Every structure is written in C-alpha cells, then in structure tokens.
VOBA-754392 format. One record per residue: residue number from 0; residue in three letters; x, y, z of N, C-alpha, C in turn. Coordinates in steps of 0.05 Angstrom, whole numbers, padded with zeros to 5 digits. Layout:
R;NUM;ALA;X;Y;Z;X;Y;Z;X;Y;Z
...
//
This chain:
R;0;MET;-00369;-00012;-00216;-00364;-00003;-00191;-00387;-00010;-00170
R;1;GLN;-00384;-00025;-00149;-00395;-00032;-00123;-00392;-00010;-00097
R;2;VAL;-00418;00002;-00095;-00419;00014;-00068;-00434;00011;-00048
R;3;SER;-00424;00012;-00022;-00438;00010;-00009;-00469;00018;-00001
R;4;SER;-00491;00009;00005;-00510;00030;00015;-00516;00046;00030
R;5;ASP;-00492;00046;00047;-00496;00059;00076;-00465;00076;00077
R;6;MET;-00468;00081;00051;-00440;00105;00059;-00443;00133;00069
R;7;TRP;-00428;00139;00074;-00424;00167;00087;-00419;00186;00067
R;8;GLN;-00438;00205;00064;-00436;00233;00052;-00416;00243;00056
R;9;VAL;-00402;00257;00028;-00385;00270;00030;-00387;00290;00009
R;10;ARG;-00372;00318;00013;-00374;00335;-00010;-00347;00333;-00027
R;11;ALA;-00348;00337;-00056;-00329;00335;-00066;-00341;00344;-00097
R;12;ASP;-00327;00356;-00111;-00320;00359;-00135;-00338;00334;-00160
R;13;ALA;-00350;00343;-00168;-00361;00317;-00182;-00335;00310;-00206
R;14;THR;-00326;00341;-00215;-00310;00329;-00235;-00278;00325;-00233
R;15;GLU;-00273;00328;-00209;-00245;00322;-00194;-00249;00289;-00193
R;16;LEU;-00270;00284;-00179;-00275;00251;-00165;-00272;00242;-00192
R;17;GLU;-00289;00250;-00218;-00295;00232;-00242;-00263;00230;-00252
R;18;PHE;-00249;00248;-00259;-00221;00248;-00267;-00199;00227;-00248
R;19;ALA;-00202;00227;-00224;-00193;00214;-00202;-00192;00181;-00209
R;20;ILE;-00218;00175;-00211;-00238;00152;-00217;-00221;00138;-00244
R;21;ILE;-00228;00156;-00270;-00217;00153;-00295;-00179;00144;-00283
R;22;ASN;-00166;00167;-00270;-00134;00158;-00274;-00131;00137;-00262
R;23;ILE;-00156;00131;-00243;-00136;00101;-00226;-00149;00071;-00253
R;24;ALA;-00167;00080;-00265;-00178;00059;-00282;-00156;00057;-00299
R;25;VAL;-00142;00078;-00309;-00128;00077;-00336;-00109;00078;-00326
R;26;ASN;-00089;00069;-00303;-00062;00061;-00288;-00065;00026;-00289
R;27;ALA;-00097;00024;-00278;-00097;-00004;-00275;-00089;-00022;-00301
R;28;ARG;-00107;-00008;-00317;-00110;-00020;-00349;-00077;-00023;-00369
R;29;ASP;-00059;-00004;-00351;-00035;00001;-00358;-00017;-00009;-00352
R;30;ALA;-00014;-00029;-00325;-00007;-00045;-00309;-00014;-00068;-00322
R;31;MET;-00035;-00077;-00330;-00043;-00107;-00343;-00044;-00104;-00367
R;32;PRO;-00024;-00104;-00385;-00016;-00112;-00416;-00031;-00136;-00425
R;33;GLN;-00032;-00152;-00406;-00044;-00184;-00421;-00070;-00184;-00417
R;34;GLY;-00084;-00159;-00405;-00111;-00161;-00398;-00115;-00168;-00362
R;35;GLY;-00138;-00163;-00353;-00150;-00172;-00329;-00176;-00159;-00326
R;36;TRP;-00180;-00158;-00294;-00201;-00139;-00287;-00189;-00126;-00267
R;37;PHE;-00207;-00101;-00269;-00206;-00080;-00251;-00232;-00076;-00239
R;38;ASP;-00228;-00072;-00203;-00260;-00077;-00191;-00262;-00054;-00173
R;39;SER;-00275;-00040;-00171;-00267;-00013;-00148;-00294;-00024;-00128
R;40;LEU;-00282;-00017;-00104;-00306;-00032;-00088;-00302;-00006;-00062
R;41;SER;-00327;00007;-00053;-00327;00030;-00030;-00343;00020;-00013
R;42;GLU;-00334;00015;00010;-00347;00017;00037;-00333;00026;00062
R;43;ARG;-00355;00028;00079;-00347;00051;00094;-00328;00035;00117
R;44;SER;-00304;00058;00122;-00281;00045;00146;-00265;00074;00152
R;45;ARG;-00264;00068;00184;-00255;00091;00193;-00214;00085;00194
R;46;ASP;-00217;00060;00184;-00180;00049;00184;-00190;00035;00161
R;47;GLY;-00172;00035;00129;-00174;00024;00111;-00159;00008;00114
R;48;ARG;-00138;00007;00128;-00118;-00017;00143;-00124;-00039;00139
R;49;GLN;-00157;-00039;00162;-00169;-00067;00169;-00176;-00079;00138
R;50;ARG;-00193;-00063;00125;-00204;-00069;00092;-00169;-00087;00074
R;51;LEU;-00152;-00081;00072;-00127;-00094;00061;-00121;-00110;00073
R;52;ALA;-00123;-00116;00105;-00110;-00131;00116;-00132;-00163;00103
R;53;ARG;-00157;-00156;00104;-00171;-00184;00100;-00164;-00197;00068
R;54;ARG;-00164;-00185;00049;-00153;-00183;00026;-00138;-00206;00020
//
C-alpha cells in the first residue's frame, strides 16, 4: 500500500477501515482468477475523478 506523505488526517474506526481494505483486496483477488497485481495508492484530491482520468 502506498500512502502519500502529505495525506489529510481523518477520523475513522480502525477496525472498520481495516475490514474495508481487506474486502477490497479480496474482491480484487476474486476478480483475477488467473493471478495479477493489486496495488493501492492513496493521495490527496478534492476531486477523485481527476486522478482516474489520468490513469
């Protein structure tokens, strides 16, 4: 997991966040029965669509 060094702080339940990340990883694994890579990147963005458009 890659996390930008200048991330905004948020208040979240650590257990709920952990389960959400695990759920995303399990879904990614199940979507790639032949194998593959799951990469997680976190960065600051007020509009996530900007990042998606660059990929």
